[in-house]
PDB file of N, CA, C and O in Angstrom:
ATOM      1  N   MET A   1      -7.989 -24.462  -0.972  1.00  0.00           N
ATOM      2  CA  MET A   1      -8.215 -24.042   0.403  1.00  0.00           C
ATOM      3  C   MET A   1      -8.962 -22.708   0.411  1.00  0.00           C
ATOM      4  O   MET A   1      -8.683 -21.827  -0.403  1.00  0.00           O
ATOM      5  N   VAL A   2      -9.892 -22.569   1.319  1.00  0.00           N
ATOM      6  CA  VAL A   2     -10.661 -21.338   1.459  1.00  0.00           C
ATOM      7  C   VAL A   2     -10.060 -20.530   2.605  1.00  0.00           C
ATOM      8  O   VAL A   2      -9.859 -21.045   3.705  1.00  0.00           O
ATOM      9  N   LEU A   3      -9.778 -19.259   2.331  1.00  0.00           N
ATOM     10  CA  LEU A   3      -9.198 -18.395   3.345  1.00  0.00           C
ATOM     11  C   LEU A   3     -10.262 -17.983   4.358  1.00  0.00           C
ATOM     12  O   LEU A   3     -11.429 -17.820   4.002  1.00  0.00           O
ATOM     13  N   PRO A   4      -9.860 -17.812   5.630  1.00  0.00           N
ATOM     14  CA  PRO A   4     -10.807 -17.324   6.636  1.00  0.00           C
ATOM     15  C   PRO A   4     -11.399 -15.982   6.211  1.00  0.00           C
ATOM     16  O   PRO A   4     -10.729 -15.188   5.550  1.00  0.00           O
ATOM     17  N   SER A   5     -12.648 -15.728   6.586  1.00  0.00           N
ATOM     18  CA  SER A   5     -13.329 -14.515   6.129  1.00  0.00           C
ATOM     19  C   SER A   5     -12.725 -13.246   6.728  1.00  0.00           C
ATOM     20  O   SER A   5     -12.719 -12.205   6.070  1.00  0.00           O
ATOM     21  N   HIS A   6     -12.225 -13.307   7.936  1.00  0.00           N
ATOM     22  CA  HIS A   6     -11.611 -12.137   8.559  1.00  0.00           C
ATOM     23  C   HIS A   6     -10.129 -12.104   8.232  1.00  0.00           C
ATOM     24  O   HIS A   6      -9.360 -12.933   8.718  1.00  0.00           O
ATOM     25  N   VAL A   7      -9.732 -11.148   7.410  1.00  0.00           N
ATOM     26  CA  VAL A   7      -8.338 -11.029   6.983  1.00  0.00           C
ATOM     27  C   VAL A   7      -7.421 -10.862   8.181  1.00  0.00           C
ATOM     28  O   VAL A   7      -6.304 -11.379   8.186  1.00  0.00           O
ATOM     29  N   SER A   8      -7.880 -10.148   9.190  1.00  0.00           N
ATOM     30  CA  SER A   8      -7.052  -9.907  10.375  1.00  0.00           C
ATOM     31  C   SER A   8      -6.700 -11.203  11.113  1.00  0.00           C
ATOM     32  O   SER A   8      -5.789 -11.216  11.940  1.00  0.00           O
ATOM     33  N   SER A   9      -7.409 -12.279  10.822  1.00  0.00           N
ATOM     34  CA  SER A   9      -7.099 -13.566  11.467  1.00  0.00           C
ATOM     35  C   SER A   9      -6.227 -14.466  10.586  1.00  0.00           C
ATOM     36  O   SER A   9      -5.914 -15.592  10.972  1.00  0.00           O
ATOM     37  N   TRP A  10      -5.833 -13.972   9.400  1.00  0.00           N
ATOM     38  CA  TRP A  10      -5.022 -14.792   8.503  1.00  0.00           C
ATOM     39  C   TRP A  10      -3.637 -15.052   9.083  1.00  0.00           C
ATOM     40  O   TRP A  10      -3.030 -14.187   9.715  1.00  0.00           O
ATOM     41  N   SER A  11      -3.168 -16.241   8.855  1.00  0.00           N
ATOM     42  CA  SER A  11      -1.801 -16.611   9.214  1.00  0.00           C
ATOM     43  C   SER A  11      -0.863 -16.186   8.086  1.00  0.00           C
ATOM     44  O   SER A  11      -1.310 -15.733   7.032  1.00  0.00           O
ATOM     45  N   VAL A  12       0.424 -16.333   8.314  1.00  0.00           N
ATOM     46  CA  VAL A  12       1.415 -16.062   7.268  1.00  0.00           C
ATOM     47  C   VAL A  12       1.136 -16.947   6.053  1.00  0.00           C
ATOM     48  O   VAL A  12       1.253 -16.494   4.914  1.00  0.00           O
ATOM     49  N   GLU A  13       0.768 -18.200   6.292  1.00  0.00           N
ATOM     50  CA  GLU A  13       0.465 -19.126   5.204  1.00  0.00           C
ATOM     51  C   GLU A  13      -0.753 -18.663   4.399  1.00  0.00           C
ATOM     52  O   GLU A  13      -0.782 -18.804   3.176  1.00  0.00           O
ATOM     53  N   ASP A  14      -1.750 -18.113   5.084  1.00  0.00           N
ATOM     54  CA  ASP A  14      -2.931 -17.576   4.393  1.00  0.00           C
ATOM     55  C   ASP A  14      -2.537 -16.393   3.509  1.00  0.00           C
ATOM     56  O   ASP A  14      -3.020 -16.265   2.384  1.00  0.00           O
ATOM     57  N   VAL A  15      -1.663 -15.532   4.020  1.00  0.00           N
ATOM     58  CA  VAL A  15      -1.187 -14.387   3.238  1.00  0.00           C
ATOM     59  C   VAL A  15      -0.449 -14.881   1.997  1.00  0.00           C
ATOM     60  O   VAL A  15      -0.644 -14.348   0.904  1.00  0.00           O
ATOM     61  N   LEU A  16       0.392 -15.889   2.159  1.00  0.00           N
ATOM     62  CA  LEU A  16       1.111 -16.459   1.015  1.00  0.00           C
ATOM     63  C   LEU A  16       0.134 -17.007  -0.021  1.00  0.00           C
ATOM     64  O   LEU A  16       0.337 -16.839  -1.224  1.00  0.00           O
ATOM     65  N   GLU A  17      -0.917 -17.657   0.445  1.00  0.00           N
ATOM     66  CA  GLU A  17      -1.922 -18.202  -0.474  1.00  0.00           C
ATOM     67  C   GLU A  17      -2.640 -17.071  -1.216  1.00  0.00           C
ATOM     68  O   GLU A  17      -2.885 -17.176  -2.418  1.00  0.00           O
ATOM     69  N   TRP A  18      -2.975 -15.997  -0.506  1.00  0.00           N
ATOM     70  CA  TRP A  18      -3.646 -14.862  -1.140  1.00  0.00           C
ATOM     71  C   TRP A  18      -2.756 -14.238  -2.220  1.00  0.00           C
ATOM     72  O   TRP A  18      -3.216 -13.942  -3.322  1.00  0.00           O
ATOM     73  N   VAL A  19      -1.484 -14.045  -1.889  1.00  0.00           N
ATOM     74  CA  VAL A  19      -0.558 -13.474  -2.874  1.00  0.00           C
ATOM     75  C   VAL A  19      -0.449 -14.388  -4.085  1.00  0.00           C
ATOM     76  O   VAL A  19      -0.443 -13.920  -5.223  1.00  0.00           O
ATOM     77  N   GLN A  20      -0.365 -15.685  -3.842  1.00  0.00           N
ATOM     78  CA  GLN A  20      -0.262 -16.643  -4.950  1.00  0.00           C
ATOM     79  C   GLN A  20      -1.490 -16.573  -5.844  1.00  0.00           C
ATOM     80  O   GLN A  20      -1.369 -16.641  -7.067  1.00  0.00           O
ATOM     81  N   GLU A  21      -2.667 -16.437  -5.250  1.00  0.00           N
ATOM     82  CA  GLU A  21      -3.914 -16.374  -6.024  1.00  0.00           C
ATOM     83  C   GLU A  21      -4.080 -15.042  -6.743  1.00  0.00           C
ATOM     84  O   GLU A  21      -4.473 -15.014  -7.909  1.00  0.00           O
ATOM     85  N   GLN A  22      -3.785 -13.937  -6.060  1.00  0.00           N
ATOM     86  CA  GLN A  22      -4.051 -12.610  -6.597  1.00  0.00           C
ATOM     87  C   GLN A  22      -2.915 -12.038  -7.444  1.00  0.00           C
ATOM     88  O   GLN A  22      -3.154 -11.323  -8.417  1.00  0.00           O
ATOM     89  N   HIS A  23      -1.687 -12.357  -7.066  1.00  0.00           N
ATOM     90  CA  HIS A  23      -0.518 -11.759  -7.726  1.00  0.00           C
ATOM     91  C   HIS A  23       0.582 -12.804  -7.912  1.00  0.00           C
ATOM     92  O   HIS A  23       1.669 -12.665  -7.352  1.00  0.00           O
ATOM     93  N   PRO A  24       0.310 -13.834  -8.684  1.00  0.00           N
ATOM     94  CA  PRO A  24       1.298 -14.912  -8.837  1.00  0.00           C
ATOM     95  C   PRO A  24       2.629 -14.438  -9.412  1.00  0.00           C
ATOM     96  O   PRO A  24       3.668 -15.029  -9.122  1.00  0.00           O
ATOM     97  N   THR A  25       2.613 -13.382 -10.220  1.00  0.00           N
ATOM     98  CA  THR A  25       3.873 -12.899 -10.790  1.00  0.00           C
ATOM     99  C   THR A  25       4.755 -12.245  -9.739  1.00  0.00           C
ATOM    100  O   THR A  25       5.957 -12.088  -9.956  1.00  0.00           O
ATOM    101  N   GLN A  26       4.183 -11.858  -8.601  1.00  0.00           N
ATOM    102  CA  GLN A  26       4.951 -11.236  -7.519  1.00  0.00           C
ATOM    103  C   GLN A  26       5.360 -12.234  -6.441  1.00  0.00           C
ATOM    104  O   GLN A  26       6.056 -11.884  -5.487  1.00  0.00           O
ATOM    105  N   MET A  27       4.924 -13.473  -6.603  1.00  0.00           N
ATOM    106  CA  MET A  27       5.175 -14.467  -5.559  1.00  0.00           C
ATOM    107  C   MET A  27       6.659 -14.667  -5.308  1.00  0.00           C
ATOM    108  O   MET A  27       7.079 -14.796  -4.158  1.00  0.00           O
ATOM    109  N   ALA A  28       7.455 -14.695  -6.358  1.00  0.00           N
ATOM    110  CA  ALA A  28       8.894 -14.906  -6.177  1.00  0.00           C
ATOM    111  C   ALA A  28       9.502 -13.783  -5.334  1.00  0.00           C
ATOM    112  O   ALA A  28      10.321 -14.032  -4.451  1.00  0.00           O
ATOM    113  N   ALA A  29       9.094 -12.553  -5.616  1.00  0.00           N
ATOM    114  CA  ALA A  29       9.633 -11.410  -4.872  1.00  0.00           C
ATOM    115  C   ALA A  29       9.127 -11.376  -3.432  1.00  0.00           C
ATOM    116  O   ALA A  29       9.867 -11.010  -2.519  1.00  0.00           O
ATOM    117  N   LEU A  30       7.880 -11.752  -3.232  1.00  0.00           N
ATOM    118  CA  LEU A  30       7.251 -11.573  -1.928  1.00  0.00           C
ATOM    119  C   LEU A  30       7.369 -12.762  -0.977  1.00  0.00           C
ATOM    120  O   LEU A  30       7.312 -12.579   0.239  1.00  0.00           O
ATOM    121  N   HIS A  31       7.530 -13.965  -1.501  1.00  0.00           N
ATOM    122  CA  HIS A  31       7.508 -15.166  -0.667  1.00  0.00           C
ATOM    123  C   HIS A  31       8.496 -15.089   0.496  1.00  0.00           C
ATOM    124  O   HIS A  31       8.109 -15.247   1.654  1.00  0.00           O
ATOM    125  N   LYS A  32       9.757 -14.849   0.189  1.00  0.00           N
ATOM    126  CA  LYS A  32      10.777 -14.796   1.251  1.00  0.00           C
ATOM    127  C   LYS A  32      10.513 -13.654   2.222  1.00  0.00           C
ATOM    128  O   LYS A  32      10.675 -13.810   3.432  1.00  0.00           O
ATOM    129  N   ALA A  33      10.107 -12.503   1.686  1.00  0.00           N
ATOM    130  CA  ALA A  33       9.870 -11.337   2.541  1.00  0.00           C
ATOM    131  C   ALA A  33       8.700 -11.572   3.496  1.00  0.00           C
ATOM    132  O   ALA A  33       8.764 -11.190   4.665  1.00  0.00           O
ATOM    133  N   ILE A  34       7.649 -12.193   3.007  1.00  0.00           N
ATOM    134  CA  ILE A  34       6.486 -12.484   3.856  1.00  0.00           C
ATOM    135  C   ILE A  34       6.884 -13.423   4.981  1.00  0.00           C
ATOM    136  O   ILE A  34       6.499 -13.225   6.133  1.00  0.00           O
ATOM    137  N   LEU A  35       7.655 -14.445   4.641  1.00  0.00           N
ATOM    138  CA  LEU A  35       8.116 -15.376   5.672  1.00  0.00           C
ATOM    139  C   LEU A  35       9.087 -14.702   6.640  1.00  0.00           C
ATOM    140  O   LEU A  35       8.965 -14.842   7.857  1.00  0.00           O
ATOM    141  N   LYS A  36      10.048 -13.972   6.084  1.00  0.00           N
ATOM    142  CA  LYS A  36      11.075 -13.321   6.911  1.00  0.00           C
ATOM    143  C   LYS A  36      10.461 -12.365   7.921  1.00  0.00           C
ATOM    144  O   LYS A  36      10.867 -12.338   9.082  1.00  0.00           O
ATOM    145  N   HIS A  37       9.470 -11.571   7.476  1.00  0.00           N
ATOM    146  CA  HIS A  37       8.876 -10.556   8.335  1.00  0.00           C
ATOM    147  C   HIS A  37       7.615 -11.035   9.047  1.00  0.00           C
ATOM    148  O   HIS A  37       7.006 -10.284   9.809  1.00  0.00           O
ATOM    149  N   GLY A  38       7.224 -12.280   8.801  1.00  0.00           N
ATOM    150  CA  GLY A  38       6.050 -12.831   9.473  1.00  0.00           C
ATOM    151  C   GLY A  38       4.791 -12.027   9.202  1.00  0.00           C
ATOM    152  O   GLY A  38       4.054 -11.687  10.127  1.00  0.00           O
ATOM    153  N   ILE A  39       4.544 -11.723   7.939  1.00  0.00           N
ATOM    154  CA  ILE A  39       3.410 -10.875   7.578  1.00  0.00           C
ATOM    155  C   ILE A  39       2.116 -11.686   7.641  1.00  0.00           C
ATOM    156  O   ILE A  39       1.826 -12.510   6.773  1.00  0.00           O
ATOM    157  N   SER A  40       1.365 -11.424   8.682  1.00  0.00           N
ATOM    158  CA  SER A  40       0.058 -12.062   8.873  1.00  0.00           C
ATOM    159  C   SER A  40      -1.006 -11.180   8.225  1.00  0.00           C
ATOM    160  O   SER A  40      -0.687 -10.150   7.632  1.00  0.00           O
ATOM    161  N   GLY A  41      -2.244 -11.579   8.338  1.00  0.00           N
ATOM    162  CA  GLY A  41      -3.334 -10.795   7.784  1.00  0.00           C
ATOM    163  C   GLY A  41      -3.415  -9.408   8.387  1.00  0.00           C
ATOM    164  O   GLY A  41      -3.671  -8.436   7.677  1.00  0.00           O
ATOM    165  N   ARG A  42      -3.202  -9.306   9.674  1.00  0.00           N
ATOM    166  CA  ARG A  42      -3.250  -8.003  10.350  1.00  0.00           C
ATOM    167  C   ARG A  42      -2.186  -7.065   9.774  1.00  0.00           C
ATOM    168  O   ARG A  42      -2.461  -5.890   9.530  1.00  0.00           O
ATOM    169  N   ALA A  43      -0.978  -7.580   9.557  1.00  0.00           N
ATOM    170  CA  ALA A  43       0.097  -6.762   8.976  1.00  0.00           C
ATOM    171  C   ALA A  43      -0.186  -6.466   7.503  1.00  0.00           C
ATOM    172  O   ALA A  43       0.101  -5.367   7.028  1.00  0.00           O
ATOM    173  N   LEU A  44      -0.741  -7.426   6.786  1.00  0.00           N
ATOM    174  CA  LEU A  44      -1.066  -7.241   5.374  1.00  0.00           C
ATOM    175  C   LEU A  44      -1.999  -6.045   5.186  1.00  0.00           C
ATOM    176  O   LEU A  44      -1.820  -5.247   4.266  1.00  0.00           O
ATOM    177  N   LEU A  45      -2.982  -5.930   6.055  1.00  0.00           N
ATOM    178  CA  LEU A  45      -3.946  -4.833   5.964  1.00  0.00           C
ATOM    179  C   LEU A  45      -3.302  -3.465   6.166  1.00  0.00           C
ATOM    180  O   LEU A  45      -3.874  -2.449   5.773  1.00  0.00           O
ATOM    181  N   ARG A  46      -2.127  -3.430   6.772  1.00  0.00           N
ATOM    182  CA  ARG A  46      -1.456  -2.159   7.069  1.00  0.00           C
ATOM    183  C   ARG A  46      -0.383  -1.786   6.048  1.00  0.00           C
ATOM    184  O   ARG A  46       0.210  -0.712   6.145  1.00  0.00           O
ATOM    185  N   LEU A  47      -0.127  -2.656   5.070  1.00  0.00           N
ATOM    186  CA  LEU A  47       0.932  -2.371   4.103  1.00  0.00           C
ATOM    187  C   LEU A  47       0.621  -1.144   3.264  1.00  0.00           C
ATOM    188  O   LEU A  47      -0.513  -0.927   2.836  1.00  0.00           O
ATOM    189  N   LYS A  48       1.644  -0.358   3.045  1.00  0.00           N
ATOM    190  CA  LYS A  48       1.566   0.838   2.201  1.00  0.00           C
ATOM    191  C   LYS A  48       2.570   0.674   1.057  1.00  0.00           C
ATOM    192  O   LYS A  48       3.319  -0.300   0.998  1.00  0.00           O
ATOM    193  N   GLU A  49       2.563   1.657   0.151  1.00  0.00           N
ATOM    194  CA  GLU A  49       3.408   1.602  -1.036  1.00  0.00           C
ATOM    195  C   GLU A  49       4.887   1.415  -0.684  1.00  0.00           C
ATOM    196  O   GLU A  49       5.563   0.583  -1.289  1.00  0.00           O
ATOM    197  N   HIS A  50       5.388   2.173   0.278  1.00  0.00           N
ATOM    198  CA  HIS A  50       6.814   2.061   0.620  1.00  0.00           C
ATOM    199  C   HIS A  50       7.151   0.688   1.216  1.00  0.00           C
ATOM    200  O   HIS A  50       8.274   0.206   1.071  1.00  0.00           O
ATOM    201  N   HIS A  51       6.183   0.066   1.882  1.00  0.00           N
ATOM    202  CA  HIS A  51       6.413  -1.289   2.397  1.00  0.00           C
ATOM    203  C   HIS A  51       6.593  -2.274   1.251  1.00  0.00           C
ATOM    204  O   HIS A  51       7.477  -3.129   1.286  1.00  0.00           O
ATOM    205  N   LEU A  52       5.742  -2.144   0.229  1.00  0.00           N
ATOM    206  CA  LEU A  52       5.828  -3.052  -0.916  1.00  0.00           C
ATOM    207  C   LEU A  52       7.184  -2.942  -1.597  1.00  0.00           C
ATOM    208  O   LEU A  52       7.769  -3.948  -1.998  1.00  0.00           O
ATOM    209  N   GLU A  53       7.680  -1.717  -1.725  1.00  0.00           N
ATOM    210  CA  GLU A  53       8.995  -1.523  -2.330  1.00  0.00           C
ATOM    211  C   GLU A  53      10.074  -2.198  -1.482  1.00  0.00           C
ATOM    212  O   GLU A  53      10.976  -2.845  -2.016  1.00  0.00           O
ATOM    213  N   GLN A  54       9.979  -2.045  -0.169  1.00  0.00           N
ATOM    214  CA  GLN A  54      10.945  -2.679   0.731  1.00  0.00           C
ATOM    215  C   GLN A  54      10.856  -4.200   0.671  1.00  0.00           C
ATOM    216  O   GLN A  54      11.848  -4.892   0.900  1.00  0.00           O
ATOM    217  N   LEU A  55       9.667  -4.720   0.364  1.00  0.00           N
ATOM    218  CA  LEU A  55       9.469  -6.162   0.285  1.00  0.00           C
ATOM    219  C   LEU A  55       9.893  -6.738  -1.063  1.00  0.00           C
ATOM    220  O   LEU A  55       9.896  -7.955  -1.244  1.00  0.00           O
ATOM    221  N   GLY A  56      10.254  -5.869  -2.013  1.00  0.00           N
ATOM    222  CA  GLY A  56      10.763  -6.353  -3.283  1.00  0.00           C
ATOM    223  C   GLY A  56       9.900  -6.098  -4.499  1.00  0.00           C
ATOM    224  O   GLY A  56      10.259  -6.498  -5.606  1.00  0.00           O
ATOM    225  N   VAL A  57       8.750  -5.428  -4.312  1.00  0.00           N
ATOM    226  CA  VAL A  57       7.898  -5.083  -5.449  1.00  0.00           C
ATOM    227  C   VAL A  57       8.343  -3.702  -5.919  1.00  0.00           C
ATOM    228  O   VAL A  57       7.981  -2.690  -5.318  1.00  0.00           O
ATOM    229  N   LYS A  58       9.129  -3.662  -6.994  1.00  0.00           N
ATOM    230  CA  LYS A  58       9.752  -2.408  -7.438  1.00  0.00           C
ATOM    231  C   LYS A  58       8.909  -1.636  -8.445  1.00  0.00           C
ATOM    232  O   LYS A  58       8.892  -0.405  -8.408  1.00  0.00           O
ATOM    233  N   ALA A  59       8.212  -2.322  -9.336  1.00  0.00           N
ATOM    234  CA  ALA A  59       7.456  -1.653 -10.396  1.00  0.00           C
ATOM    235  C   ALA A  59       6.226  -0.963  -9.811  1.00  0.00           C
ATOM    236  O   ALA A  59       5.450  -1.571  -9.074  1.00  0.00           O
ATOM    237  N   GLU A  60       6.061   0.312 -10.151  1.00  0.00           N
ATOM    238  CA  GLU A  60       4.946   1.088  -9.611  1.00  0.00           C
ATOM    239  C   GLU A  60       3.593   0.502 -10.003  1.00  0.00           C
ATOM    240  O   GLU A  60       2.670   0.494  -9.188  1.00  0.00           O
ATOM    241  N   GLU A  61       3.458   0.010 -11.236  1.00  0.00           N
ATOM    242  CA  GLU A  61       2.167  -0.548 -11.658  1.00  0.00           C
ATOM    243  C   GLU A  61       1.833  -1.807 -10.860  1.00  0.00           C
ATOM    244  O   GLU A  61       0.665  -2.058 -10.565  1.00  0.00           O
ATOM    245  N   GLN A  62       2.831  -2.588 -10.514  1.00  0.00           N
ATOM    246  CA  GLN A  62       2.595  -3.781  -9.695  1.00  0.00           C
ATOM    247  C   GLN A  62       2.239  -3.386  -8.268  1.00  0.00           C
ATOM    248  O   GLN A  62       1.373  -3.999  -7.644  1.00  0.00           O
ATOM    249  N   GLN A  63       2.911  -2.358  -7.754  1.00  0.00           N
ATOM    250  CA  GLN A  63       2.571  -1.853  -6.423  1.00  0.00           C
ATOM    251  C   GLN A  63       1.125  -1.375  -6.392  1.00  0.00           C
ATOM    252  O   GLN A  63       0.390  -1.679  -5.452  1.00  0.00           O
ATOM    253  N   GLN A  64       0.712  -0.628  -7.416  1.00  0.00           N
ATOM    254  CA  GLN A  64      -0.644  -0.096  -7.468  1.00  0.00           C
ATOM    255  C   GLN A  64      -1.681  -1.216  -7.545  1.00  0.00           C
ATOM    256  O   GLN A  64      -2.740  -1.120  -6.925  1.00  0.00           O
ATOM    257  N   ALA A  65      -1.386  -2.269  -8.295  1.00  0.00           N
ATOM    258  CA  ALA A  65      -2.320  -3.398  -8.395  1.00  0.00           C
ATOM    259  C   ALA A  65      -2.490  -4.073  -7.043  1.00  0.00           C
ATOM    260  O   ALA A  65      -3.603  -4.423  -6.651  1.00  0.00           O
ATOM    261  N   ILE A  66      -1.388  -4.254  -6.335  1.00  0.00           N
ATOM    262  CA  ILE A  66      -1.450  -4.881  -5.010  1.00  0.00           C
ATOM    263  C   ILE A  66      -2.170  -3.960  -4.035  1.00  0.00           C
ATOM    264  O   ILE A  66      -3.002  -4.413  -3.250  1.00  0.00           O
ATOM    265  N   LEU A  67      -1.853  -2.667  -4.081  1.00  0.00           N
ATOM    266  CA  LEU A  67      -2.504  -1.709  -3.180  1.00  0.00           C
ATOM    267  C   LEU A  67      -4.008  -1.661  -3.410  1.00  0.00           C
ATOM    268  O   LEU A  67      -4.779  -1.522  -2.460  1.00  0.00           O
ATOM    269  N   GLN A  68      -4.426  -1.773  -4.658  1.00  0.00           N
ATOM    270  CA  GLN A  68      -5.862  -1.790  -4.962  1.00  0.00           C
ATOM    271  C   GLN A  68      -6.516  -3.020  -4.332  1.00  0.00           C
ATOM    272  O   GLN A  68      -7.595  -2.920  -3.749  1.00  0.00           O
ATOM    273  N   ASP A  69      -5.870  -4.172  -4.447  1.00  0.00           N
ATOM    274  CA  ASP A  69      -6.416  -5.386  -3.836  1.00  0.00           C
ATOM    275  C   ASP A  69      -6.400  -5.296  -2.313  1.00  0.00           C
ATOM    276  O   ASP A  69      -7.297  -5.814  -1.648  1.00  0.00           O
ATOM    277  N   LEU A  70      -5.383  -4.642  -1.762  1.00  0.00           N
ATOM    278  CA  LEU A  70      -5.344  -4.450  -0.312  1.00  0.00           C
ATOM    279  C   LEU A  70      -6.480  -3.546   0.147  1.00  0.00           C
ATOM    280  O   LEU A  70      -7.061  -3.765   1.210  1.00  0.00           O
ATOM    281  N   LEU A  71      -6.795  -2.536  -0.646  1.00  0.00           N
ATOM    282  CA  LEU A  71      -7.924  -1.666  -0.322  1.00  0.00           C
ATOM    283  C   LEU A  71      -9.221  -2.466  -0.297  1.00  0.00           C
ATOM    284  O   LEU A  71     -10.048  -2.284   0.596  1.00  0.00           O
ATOM    285  N   LEU A  72      -9.396  -3.341  -1.265  1.00  0.00           N
ATOM    286  CA  LEU A  72     -10.588  -4.202  -1.281  1.00  0.00           C
ATOM    287  C   LEU A  72     -10.640  -5.097  -0.046  1.00  0.00           C
ATOM    288  O   LEU A  72     -11.707  -5.300   0.535  1.00  0.00           O
ATOM    289  N   LEU A  73      -9.485  -5.630   0.355  1.00  0.00           N
ATOM    290  CA  LEU A  73      -9.445  -6.451   1.569  1.00  0.00           C
ATOM    291  C   LEU A  73      -9.857  -5.634   2.789  1.00  0.00           C
ATOM    292  O   LEU A  73     -10.602  -6.116   3.643  1.00  0.00           O
ATOM    293  N   ARG A  74      -9.367  -4.386   2.867  1.00  0.00           N
ATOM    294  CA  ARG A  74      -9.727  -3.525   4.000  1.00  0.00           C
ATOM    295  C   ARG A  74     -11.231  -3.256   4.031  1.00  0.00           C
ATOM    296  O   ARG A  74     -11.853  -3.283   5.093  1.00  0.00           O
ATOM    297  N   VAL A  75     -11.801  -3.000   2.872  1.00  0.00           N
ATOM    298  CA  VAL A  75     -13.246  -2.748   2.786  1.00  0.00           C
ATOM    299  C   VAL A  75     -14.025  -3.986   3.234  1.00  0.00           C
ATOM    300  O   VAL A  75     -14.971  -3.875   4.014  1.00  0.00           O
ATOM    301  N   HIS A  76     -13.632  -5.158   2.745  1.00  0.00           N
ATOM    302  CA  HIS A  76     -14.309  -6.400   3.146  1.00  0.00           C
ATOM    303  C   HIS A  76     -14.168  -6.635   4.646  1.00  0.00           C
ATOM    304  O   HIS A  76     -15.105  -7.094   5.299  1.00  0.00           O
ATOM    305  N   GLU A  77     -13.007  -6.324   5.182  1.00  0.00           N
ATOM    306  CA  GLU A  77     -12.787  -6.493   6.621  1.00  0.00           C
ATOM    307  C   GLU A  77     -13.721  -5.570   7.407  1.00  0.00           C
ATOM    308  O   GLU A  77     -14.313  -5.988   8.402  1.00  0.00           O
ATOM    309  N   GLU A  78     -13.854  -4.326   6.967  1.00  0.00           N
ATOM    310  CA  GLU A  78     -14.760  -3.378   7.627  1.00  0.00           C
ATOM    311  C   GLU A  78     -16.206  -3.855   7.553  1.00  0.00           C
ATOM    312  O   GLU A  78     -16.941  -3.779   8.537  1.00  0.00           O
ATOM    313  N   ILE A  79     -16.609  -4.345   6.391  1.00  0.00           N
ATOM    314  CA  ILE A  79     -17.972  -4.855   6.227  1.00  0.00           C
ATOM    315  C   ILE A  79     -18.212  -6.032   7.159  1.00  0.00           C
ATOM    316  O   ILE A  79     -19.264  -6.112   7.794  1.00  0.00           O
ATOM    317  N   ASN A  80     -17.258  -6.943   7.249  1.00  0.00           N
ATOM    318  CA  ASN A  80     -17.389  -8.089   8.156  1.00  0.00           C
ATOM    319  C   ASN A  80     -17.537  -7.632   9.596  1.00  0.00           C
ATOM    320  O   ASN A  80     -18.365  -8.157  10.340  1.00  0.00           O
ATOM    321  N   GLU A  81     -16.728  -6.647   9.989  1.00  0.00           N
ATOM    322  CA  GLU A  81     -16.798  -6.156  11.363  1.00  0.00           C
ATOM    323  C   GLU A  81     -18.138  -5.480  11.643  1.00  0.00           C
ATOM    324  O   GLU A  81     -18.738  -5.689  12.697  1.00  0.00           O
ATOM    325  N   LEU A  82     -18.601  -4.671  10.695  1.00  0.00           N
ATOM    326  CA  LEU A  82     -19.897  -4.012  10.875  1.00  0.00           C
ATOM    327  C   LEU A  82     -21.041  -5.019  10.918  1.00  0.00           C
ATOM    328  O   LEU A  82     -21.974  -4.871  11.707  1.00  0.00           O
ATOM    329  N   SER A  83     -20.970  -6.033  10.079  1.00  0.00           N
ATOM    330  CA  SER A  83     -21.997  -7.085  10.088  1.00  0.00           C
ATOM    331  C   SER A  83     -22.028  -7.795  11.429  1.00  0.00           C
ATOM    332  O   SER A  83     -23.097  -8.095  11.962  1.00  0.00           O
ATOM    333  N   GLN A  84     -20.854  -8.061  11.968  1.00  0.00           N
ATOM    334  CA  GLN A  84     -20.769  -8.732  13.263  1.00  0.00           C
ATOM    335  C   GLN A  84     -21.350  -7.848  14.363  1.00  0.00           C
ATOM    336  O   GLN A  84     -22.080  -8.331  15.229  1.00  0.00           O
ATOM    337  N   ILE A  85     -21.029  -6.565  14.332  1.00  0.00           N
ATOM    338  CA  ILE A  85     -21.563  -5.633  15.333  1.00  0.00           C
ATOM    339  C   ILE A  85     -23.087  -5.567  15.232  1.00  0.00           C
ATOM    340  O   ILE A  85     -23.788  -5.611  16.243  1.00  0.00           O
ATOM    341  N   CYS A  86     -23.588  -5.461  14.004  1.00  0.00           N
ATOM    342  CA  CYS A  86     -25.045  -5.395  13.797  1.00  0.00           C
ATOM    343  C   CYS A  86     -25.740  -6.660  14.266  1.00  0.00           C
ATOM    344  O   CYS A  86     -26.792  -6.596  14.902  1.00  0.00           O
ATOM    345  N   SER A  87     -25.160  -7.803  13.957  1.00  0.00           N
ATOM    346  CA  SER A  87     -25.803  -9.054  14.366  1.00  0.00           C
ATOM    347  C   SER A  87     -25.805  -9.201  15.883  1.00  0.00           C
ATOM    348  O   SER A  87     -26.759  -9.728  16.455  1.00  0.00           O
ATOM    349  N   GLU A  88     -24.742  -8.740  16.537  1.00  0.00           N
ATOM    350  CA  GLU A  88     -24.703  -8.780  18.001  1.00  0.00           C
ATOM    351  C   GLU A  88     -25.727  -7.797  18.592  1.00  0.00           C
ATOM    352  O   GLU A  88     -26.389  -8.100  19.584  1.00  0.00           O
ATOM    353  N   PHE A  89     -25.843  -6.632  17.974  1.00  0.00           N
ATOM    354  CA  PHE A  89     -26.782  -5.614  18.461  1.00  0.00           C
ATOM    355  C   PHE A  89     -28.222  -6.086  18.341  1.00  0.00           C
ATOM    356  O   PHE A  89     -29.017  -5.921  19.266  1.00  0.00           O
ATOM    357  N   PHE A  90     -28.557  -6.679  17.184  1.00  0.00           N
ATOM    358  CA  PHE A  90     -29.937  -7.090  16.949  1.00  0.00           C
ATOM    359  C   PHE A  90     -30.291  -8.414  17.628  1.00  0.00           C
ATOM    360  O   PHE A  90     -31.470  -8.756  17.722  1.00  0.00           O
ATOM    361  N   SER A  91     -29.312  -9.152  18.093  1.00  0.00           N
ATOM    362  CA  SER A  91     -29.621 -10.412  18.769  1.00  0.00           C
ATOM    363  C   SER A  91     -29.858 -10.208  20.254  1.00  0.00           C
ATOM    364  O   SER A  91     -30.263 -11.133  20.959  1.00  0.00           O
ATOM    365  N   GLU A  92     -29.607  -9.003  20.726  1.00  0.00           N
ATOM    366  CA  GLU A  92     -29.815  -8.717  22.167  1.00  0.00           C
ATOM    367  C   GLU A  92     -31.256  -8.464  22.495  1.00  0.00           C
ATOM    368  O   GLU A  92     -31.591  -8.211  23.652  1.00  0.00           O
TER     369      GLU A  92
END
């Protein structure tokens, strides 16, 4: 399955798929927490280190790996938004 390009539009199921693809070793810890808290793409983009610990990711190196991937998601989301703004501006 291909995830929607805008992370902010991801469903809880999309977030679960992303975690499974990017951090399969954390899936056991995160699966229940993602479902319990209804973590959608919009919420995923806002996660910080202390959130990951609360969700069950205890090891600092694992938290840092996830945070790095979350940063990449945020950057891609910003690029998508800017591209959309530019395309709307230039199509007028």
